[in-house]
C-alpha positions as CSV (number, residue, x, y, z in Angstrom):
1,M,43.3,87.1,-100.4
2,H,41.9,84.0,-98.7
3,R,38.1,84.2,-98.7
4,K,35.9,83.2,-95.8
5,V,33.5,80.9,-97.5
6,K,30.1,79.3,-96.6
7,I,28.7,76.5,-98.7
8,I,24.9,76.1,-98.6
9,L,24.0,72.6,-99.7
10,N,20.6,71.4,-100.7
11,P,21.1,67.6,-100.0
12,M,17.9,66.8,-101.8
13,A,18.8,68.4,-105.1
14,D,18.8,66.1,-108.2
15,M,16.4,63.7,-106.5
16,G,18.6,63.4,-103.4
17,N,21.9,62.7,-105.2
18,A,23.4,66.1,-104.2
19,W,24.7,64.9,-100.8
20,R,26.8,62.2,-102.5
21,V,28.4,64.8,-104.7
22,A,29.1,67.1,-101.7
23,R,30.7,64.2,-99.9
24,D,33.2,63.7,-102.8
25,L,34.0,67.5,-102.8
26,R,35.1,67.8,-99.2
27,S,38.7,67.1,-100.1
28,I,38.8,70.1,-102.3
29,T,37.5,72.4,-99.5
30,E,40.0,71.0,-97.1
31,Q,42.9,71.6,-99.6
32,H,41.6,75.2,-99.9
33,G,42.1,75.7,-96.2
34,G,38.6,74.8,-95.1
35,V,35.2,76.2,-95.6
36,D,32.0,76.1,-93.5
37,W,29.0,74.0,-94.6
38,S,25.3,74.4,-94.0
39,G,22.5,72.1,-95.3
40,T,19.0,73.1,-96.0
41,V,16.2,71.2,-94.3
42,Y,13.0,73.0,-95.4
43,P,11.7,75.4,-98.1
44,G,13.1,78.9,-97.7
45,H,15.9,77.7,-95.4
46,A,18.7,78.8,-97.9
47,I,17.3,82.4,-97.8
48,E,17.9,82.5,-94.0
49,L,21.3,80.8,-94.2
50,A,22.5,83.2,-96.9
51,K,21.4,86.2,-95.0
52,Q,23.0,84.9,-91.8
53,A,26.3,84.3,-93.7
54,G,26.3,88.0,-94.8
55,E,25.7,89.1,-91.2
56,Q,28.4,86.8,-89.9
57,G,31.1,88.3,-92.2
58,Y,31.5,85.7,-94.9
59,D,33.1,86.9,-98.1
60,M,31.5,84.3,-100.3
61,V,28.4,82.0,-100.3
62,I,28.4,79.1,-102.6
63,A,25.0,77.6,-103.6
64,M,25.4,73.9,-104.1
65,G,22.1,72.6,-105.5
66,G,19.8,73.3,-108.4
67,D,18.2,76.5,-109.7
68,G,15.9,76.6,-106.7
69,T,18.8,76.6,-104.3
70,V,20.5,79.4,-106.2
71,H,17.2,81.4,-106.2
72,E,16.9,81.1,-102.4
73,V,20.6,82.0,-101.8
74,V,20.3,85.1,-104.1
75,N,17.2,86.3,-102.2
76,G,19.0,85.8,-98.9
77,L,22.1,87.7,-100.1
78,M,19.9,90.6,-101.3
79,K,18.7,91.1,-97.7
80,V,22.3,92.0,-96.8
81,P,23.4,95.6,-97.3
82,G,25.4,96.1,-100.5
83,G,28.7,96.9,-98.7
84,K,28.6,93.7,-96.7
85,R,27.0,91.4,-99.3
86,P,29.0,88.2,-100.0
87,I,30.0,87.1,-103.5
88,L,27.9,84.3,-105.0
89,G,29.5,81.1,-106.2
90,V,27.5,78.2,-107.8
91,V,28.2,74.5,-107.9
92,P,25.3,73.0,-110.0
93,V,24.0,69.7,-108.8
94,G,20.3,70.1,-109.7
95,S,18.1,69.0,-112.5
96,G,18.1,72.0,-114.8
97,N,21.1,74.1,-113.7
98,D,20.0,76.9,-116.1
99,F,21.5,79.8,-114.1
100,A,24.8,78.0,-113.9
101,H,24.7,77.6,-117.6
102,S,23.9,81.3,-118.1
103,I,27.0,82.3,-116.1
104,G,29.3,79.7,-117.8
105,V,29.9,77.6,-114.7
106,P,31.4,74.1,-115.6
107,K,29.0,71.2,-115.4
108,N,31.6,69.1,-113.6
109,S,31.1,69.7,-109.8
110,S,34.8,69.6,-108.9
111,E,35.7,72.1,-111.6
112,A,32.8,74.3,-110.6
113,L,33.9,74.3,-106.9
114,L,37.5,75.1,-107.8
115,R,36.2,78.0,-110.0
116,A,34.0,79.4,-107.3
117,L,36.8,79.3,-104.7
118,D,39.5,80.9,-106.8
119,G,37.7,82.8,-109.6
120,T,37.3,86.6,-110.0
121,P,33.8,87.9,-109.4
122,S,31.8,90.2,-111.7
123,A,28.5,91.9,-111.4
124,I,25.2,90.6,-112.8
125,D,21.7,91.9,-113.0
126,L,18.7,90.5,-111.2
127,G,15.0,90.8,-111.9
128,L,12.7,92.1,-109.1
129,M,9.1,91.1,-108.8
130,T,6.6,93.1,-106.6
131,D,3.0,91.9,-106.2
132,S,-0.1,93.8,-105.3
133,D,0.4,93.0,-101.6
134,G,3.9,94.5,-101.6
135,R,5.7,91.1,-101.6
136,R,9.1,91.4,-103.3
137,E,11.2,88.6,-104.7
138,Y,14.3,88.6,-106.9
139,F,14.9,86.2,-109.7
140,D,18.3,85.5,-111.2
141,N,17.3,83.7,-114.4
142,T,13.7,83.4,-115.6
143,L,10.2,84.0,-114.3
144,G,7.2,82.2,-115.9
145,I,3.6,83.1,-115.8
146,G,0.7,80.8,-116.6
147,F,1.8,77.9,-118.7
148,G,5.4,77.9,-117.4
149,A,4.4,77.9,-113.8
150,I,2.0,74.9,-114.4
151,V,4.8,73.1,-116.2
152,T,7.0,73.7,-113.1
153,I,4.3,72.3,-110.7
154,R,3.8,69.3,-112.9
155,S,7.5,68.6,-113.1
156,H,7.7,68.3,-109.4
157,Q,5.2,65.4,-109.7
158,L,7.5,63.3,-111.9
159,P,9.9,61.7,-109.5
160,L,11.1,59.1,-111.9
161,L,12.4,61.6,-114.5
162,R,15.2,64.1,-114.3
163,G,16.7,67.0,-116.2
164,F,15.4,68.1,-119.6
165,L,13.2,65.0,-120.0
166,M,11.3,65.8,-116.8
167,Y,10.5,69.3,-118.1
168,L,9.6,68.1,-121.6
169,T,7.2,65.6,-120.2
170,A,5.6,68.3,-118.0
171,V,5.3,70.6,-121.1
172,I,3.4,67.9,-123.0
173,Q,1.1,67.2,-120.1
174,T,0.4,70.9,-119.7
175,I,-0.5,71.4,-123.4
176,I,-2.9,68.5,-123.2
177,V,-4.6,69.2,-119.8
178,D,-4.1,72.9,-119.0
179,H,-4.5,74.8,-122.3
180,N,-6.2,78.0,-121.0
181,P,-5.3,81.4,-122.3
182,I,-5.3,84.3,-119.9
183,T,-6.4,87.8,-120.8
184,M,-3.7,90.2,-119.6
185,Q,-3.3,94.0,-119.7
186,I,0.4,94.6,-120.1
187,E,2.4,97.8,-119.7
188,T,6.2,98.2,-120.1
189,D,8.3,101.3,-120.0
190,T,7.7,101.8,-123.8
191,E,4.2,100.3,-124.7
192,K,0.8,99.2,-123.4
193,W,-1.5,96.5,-124.8
194,E,-4.1,93.8,-123.9
195,Q,-3.7,90.2,-125.1
196,K,-4.9,86.7,-124.6
197,I,-1.7,84.8,-123.7
198,I,-0.9,81.1,-123.2
199,Y,2.7,81.5,-122.2
200,L,4.7,84.4,-120.8
201,I,8.2,84.4,-119.6
202,L,10.5,87.2,-118.4
203,C,14.2,86.5,-118.8
204,N,17.4,87.7,-117.2
205,G,19.2,84.6,-118.7
206,P,18.6,82.9,-122.0
207,R,17.2,79.5,-121.1
208,E,15.0,77.5,-118.6
209,G,13.8,73.9,-118.1
210,G,17.3,72.4,-118.6
211,G,17.6,73.6,-122.2
212,F,14.6,75.5,-123.5
213,L,16.2,78.5,-125.2
214,V,13.4,81.0,-124.5
215,A,15.3,84.2,-124.9
216,P,18.4,83.4,-127.0
217,E,19.7,87.0,-126.9
218,A,19.4,87.6,-123.2
219,Q,22.5,88.2,-121.2
220,I,22.8,88.2,-117.5
221,D,24.5,91.6,-117.4
222,D,22.9,93.6,-120.3
223,G,20.7,95.8,-118.0
224,I,17.4,94.8,-119.5
225,L,14.7,92.2,-119.2
226,H,13.8,90.1,-122.2
227,Y,10.4,88.6,-122.6
228,A,8.7,86.1,-124.8
229,M,5.0,85.3,-125.0
230,I,2.8,82.9,-127.0
231,T,-0.6,84.2,-127.8
232,D,-3.9,82.4,-127.9
233,V,-3.0,79.4,-130.2
234,S,-4.4,75.9,-130.6
235,R,-2.9,72.8,-129.0
236,P,-1.5,71.6,-132.3
237,M,0.2,74.9,-132.8
238,M,1.7,74.7,-129.3
239,F,3.1,71.3,-130.2
240,R,4.5,73.0,-133.3
241,I,6.1,75.9,-131.4
242,V,7.6,73.9,-128.5
243,P,10.4,72.3,-130.6
244,E,11.3,75.7,-131.8
245,V,11.6,77.0,-128.2
246,M,14.2,74.2,-127.7
247,K,16.3,75.7,-130.5
248,G,15.5,79.4,-129.8
249,T,13.9,79.9,-133.2
250,H,10.3,80.4,-131.9
251,G,10.5,84.2,-132.5
252,R,9.8,83.7,-136.2
253,F,6.2,82.7,-135.6
254,K,3.6,85.5,-135.8
255,Q,1.9,84.0,-132.7
256,V,5.1,84.7,-130.6
257,K,5.9,88.2,-129.4
258,M,9.4,88.9,-128.1
259,G,10.9,92.1,-126.8
260,T,12.9,93.9,-124.1
261,C,12.1,96.3,-121.4
262,K,13.2,97.6,-118.0
263,K,9.8,97.5,-116.4
264,F,6.8,95.2,-117.0
265,T,3.4,95.2,-115.3
266,I,0.6,92.7,-115.7
267,T,-3.1,92.9,-114.7
268,S,-5.0,89.7,-115.3
269,D,-8.6,88.6,-115.6
270,R,-8.0,85.7,-113.3
271,P,-5.4,84.4,-110.7
272,L,-1.9,84.2,-112.0
273,Y,0.3,81.2,-111.5
274,I,4.0,82.3,-111.2
275,H,7.3,80.6,-110.9
276,A,10.6,82.4,-110.2
277,D,13.6,80.4,-111.2
278,G,11.5,77.2,-110.9
279,E,10.3,78.1,-107.4
280,I,6.5,78.5,-107.2
281,F,5.5,82.0,-106.1
282,T,1.8,81.6,-106.6
283,G,-0.2,78.6,-107.5
284,P,-3.5,76.8,-106.8
285,G,-5.5,78.6,-104.0
286,T,-3.9,82.0,-104.6
287,D,-5.6,85.1,-106.1
288,L,-2.8,87.3,-107.4
289,R,-4.0,89.3,-110.4
290,K,-1.6,92.2,-110.6
291,V,2.2,92.1,-110.5
292,S,5.1,94.2,-111.7
293,F,8.7,93.5,-112.6
294,E,11.9,95.5,-113.1
295,I,15.5,94.9,-113.8
296,V,18.1,95.7,-111.1
297,P,21.4,96.3,-112.9
298,N,24.7,95.2,-111.3
299,A,22.8,93.8,-108.3
300,L,25.1,91.0,-107.2
301,K,28.7,89.9,-107.7
302,V,29.1,86.4,-108.9
303,V,32.1,84.2,-109.9
304,R,31.4,83.2,-113.5
305,G,32.9,80.5,-115.6
């Protein structure tokens, strides 16, 4: 059956190179019988465009950009009632492309587009965050609190670097400049404890930052959230653990706690910085101190690799 397809392009993805990739892919869409294109022009625009695509009867929405574009498209699609919700396709043209990696989408843009247009969809889970003010936001891959959010903010200030090197540089800067543990009261569906934490990440998929394997056992359709946290350690110890995170072997350190859950709630002694799939949810100037998370199984149909 021929799908009615809308491509949502972030032309500024990958430091502005995405529009050149999109230009070279138009011949594929024309051979397919034509698709409709929309470009994003401001933060949050892809949320609106994806929601509108569902309301306009599109069968599929393809996110063409990086992890941030996918994140916005997912949140837009989740505003559409389940029976009318379009299938998600992904053409990765961003810096990290961690979600695309998690679902097995080819790195080559032409191959990814052909796969999205012709592939068979399957259901994946999403994470859902709810803050103390009632704001709700879905995340498809990872959500970082504290250290990870600061790394994300810093990575946006490194215009000359791209991909994994950009994130690694931001990690090193954050260890040196922003090494501040946060006291958190944590409650999951199975346990409750208080801890000083440098780094906390909740994972639907296994990796972030273009290749940091933070939750190597996480699968995007296993019905659970995975988490990893680094407790109050010294800067030298952080530099020791970071290379292990790249390989996914950090769980062997006693200062690292890893686990799984279906629900996760945090109450903090000071404002929390949070990123969801690399998009800043709270940062400087905000005062969020309590937030909860849950897994939403089989939330969205996606064409995988």
